[in-house]
DORO-655154 format. One record per residue (C-alpha): x, y, z. Coordinates in steps of 0.5 Angstrom, whole numbers, plus 500, padded with zeros to 3 digits. Each point is the difference from the previous one (the first is absolute). Last residue first. Example, Ala and Ser with C-alpha at 12.3 -4.5 7.8 and 13.67 -1.06 7.14 Angstrom:
527498514498493502
This chain:
898344829497502507498507499499504507494504501502507504496502506498507500493499502502495505503506504493502502499494505494496500494500504494495499494501504494495499493502502495495501492501501495502505497505504506502501506497496504494503508501499505496496507503500506500495507502500505502495507497498497499493503493499500497507495504504495501494501494496499496506494503503496499493502493500498499507493503498499496494503493504495501505500505506497497507496506502497498507496506501497499493501505494495505498493497497501505494500507499507500497507504500506499497505506502507501497505505503506502497505503506505505502497507499493497499497497494493497498497495496493497501496493498493500502496494500492501500494495502494497498497493500503498506500494504507497497503508499506500505503493498501499493499507498504503505506494499500501493501508500505499506504495495499505494503505505506496501502498493499507498505503505505495498499501493501508501506499504503496494497505495503506503495504503495506498494501505495504497496504505494497504494495499499493497493498500497492501493500500496494502493498498499493501495495496505498495505499505506505500507496498500500493498507498502504506507497500500502492498508502505500507505497496500506495499505505506497504504501494498507499502501507506497500503505494506496498507503499506498495498495495495504496493503500496495496505494500501501508492501500499493498506497504497503506493497498503493499503500507492501502498495495505494503498501507492500498501493496504498506494501504495497495504494499501498508493502501497495494505494502496501507504502506501497507505495497504505497502504506507498500501500493498508500507502502503496493494504496503506503507499499498498492497506499506504503504496495496502495500507502508500500500496493496505497504506503506497497498499493496506500507504502504496494494502495500507502508500500500497493495505498503506503507498496496500494497506501506503502503498493494503496501506504507501499499499492495506500505504505505499495496503494497505504507503502502500493494504498502505505507500498498501493495505502505504504505500494495502495499506505493501504497507499497502507494504503501500507499495506502494495497493499503494498496494499501492499495496496498493501501493497500501493502494496506500494504495505499505506498507499499505505497506496502507501497507503503506500496505504500508501496504505498497506499504506495496504494504499502501493501493499493498503497505496502497493499493502499496494505503495499500493497507500507503503499506504502498507504495496505505498506498495497493499505495497497493498504493499498495496497493502493502497496497505504502506502506497493502499498498507505505503498506496492499501496494498503494496501495507495502505504503506499497507499505506506505501502502507501507501508502500501505506506505500507502498503493497496495498501493498494495498500492500495495497494504497495496496499500493494497498497495494506495499496495504506499504501507502504505496506503505500507502507504502500507503506505500498507503503506500506498496507501500501495494505496504497501507493498498502494496504498505494500505496497495504494499502499507492500502499495494505495503498500507492499498503494495504496505507500498504494499506504497501500492495506498502503506507501498498502493496506504505502504505500494495504496500505506507500501501502492495505501503503506507500497497503494497506504507501503503501493495505499501503506507501499499502493495505502505503506505501494495504496498504506507502502501502493493504499501503507507503498497503494494502504504504505503504494494501497497503507507504500498503493493502502502503507506504496495503495495502506494497502494505501497498507493501502500496507499493502506498495500494495506496497499495495503494497499496493501493498505496496501505494500497493506499496504496505508501500500507503495498506494505501496502506495505497499507503494503504500507504494501504497506504493500504500494505495499505495496495505495499496495504503494496494495500498502492505504496497507499503502493504506497501501493496506499504504506494502505502495506508502498500507503507501500501496494505495497502495494506497499502496494499493497494502496496494502503500507499507502493499497499494505503505506495505498494496500499495494505499494502493503494498503500501508499495506499500507500493503507498502500506505493504500500497508506504501496507499505505497506503503506496500498496494502493497497495495495504496498496494501503493497496494501499493506497499497493501505498505498506505504506500502503507497506504504503505497506505504505503496504506501507504506502496506503503504497495505496504494497505495499494506496496502496506493498501498498493507497498500496507493497499502498493506496502497497506495497495504498494505496504508502501500507504507502503503503493493504500503504506507501497496502494496505503505503504505501494494503496499505506508502500500501492494504501503504505506501496496503495498505505507502502501502492494505501499502492493497500497503506498495505493498504501496506502492500500497507506496503499495505504502507505495501499495505
């Protein structure tokens, strides 16, 4: 590997030194020819310039689309956490002044130069001397940025060092312009891919949650955002509810429902017009300034989701630094929002159709279950009164209806069995406990969320056990307690139904209710049931189910 050339002070009339400059520039040009994307080009220029000129740091600032702000994009000596965040206004600091005046500026004691400015996060206090030059392209009226070199010792920059950095900057500007064009083309490809992805989702049978996650992920990548979040207006039209958020580089605190008409996103939802905030940490229109500060959120572009002239939600793009969005970026984000609104409507239609199909399937299955139980009961019909038959089946129907009630409230994926049994326990106590009895039914333990088919089976079993306890366990008692508890071991789900009633007889012959419970537990739930006498009195029914039932996927029959 060749030993890298380093620039040394030269006499103006030394022809060999002129040749050295040409060799140095050729080396930089050769290195730049291997870089294509903007970031690697910037990194290579800063490192190569530092190495060749024998400096301690080389930093490059590029002009933002607003033509007013210079953003630090590469540095070989400043703090890396400042990259992409530290900014200078054109004319501000020695580098900004160099760009504004379109000429070099330098100082051996830079910190006392009238144009010097400390730049946040750069940790440049270890450097003393600074030479800055603009990055110019002949075909363009304005510089595309500026670059500087710094030393840790006090250094008087020579004419040749100034000339060399200007020559390097001319080469760098051309390479950076080429890289910016390629990056812009790549960005446009990403934007088209994002729009294509959302368009594809719009015509695909996606569930809404999956669709919204696709949208926020694509939006965050396309806009190079710190956070992209999507809120939908509730059915009453009063609140915005967070439905999806994608964050890169840290946590994003869950947002509670947001009142339509308040704050920036509430105003967007109410007016149907986009709002831009340069800094939400200081914007009085923003309703969570302190939270934005703690989470490192700065600029915000918030646009409405509109379908058929109706606002259905808001799409937000947050950045980690102050950013002015270009008109192209705003147009892209609005286009993404419009596509998303149509996709959401399509997904809701698909979801509603799927829900109706799923409801039909589950109701049909549960009606078949009730028919099966009544068929089993026919064999004991001569032992029961009409009232008993009707009352038993009413409670079975109510227990299944309770599962469907919670499904309609919480969604069609999982059911909290504890909540179902609390409701059944309450209704059972009201209807089956005698007028002169005080029998409490308590459900204890952690919540137990299971697929609805499994939850329905457990509900039927516990309902049978409750009815059996109330009908046979407390015949001669005015007071009593029934306790239903849940627990988990590594391998099993354990459900215990305990009472302090008369207790099971020694010669127990299970009736229809207990036979139903045993059959469902063993055949449908692949579990085991055991009946135990309690001391001094009462009964305990232990149900043990394998943990694998928590992950059973319900099949939908067309």
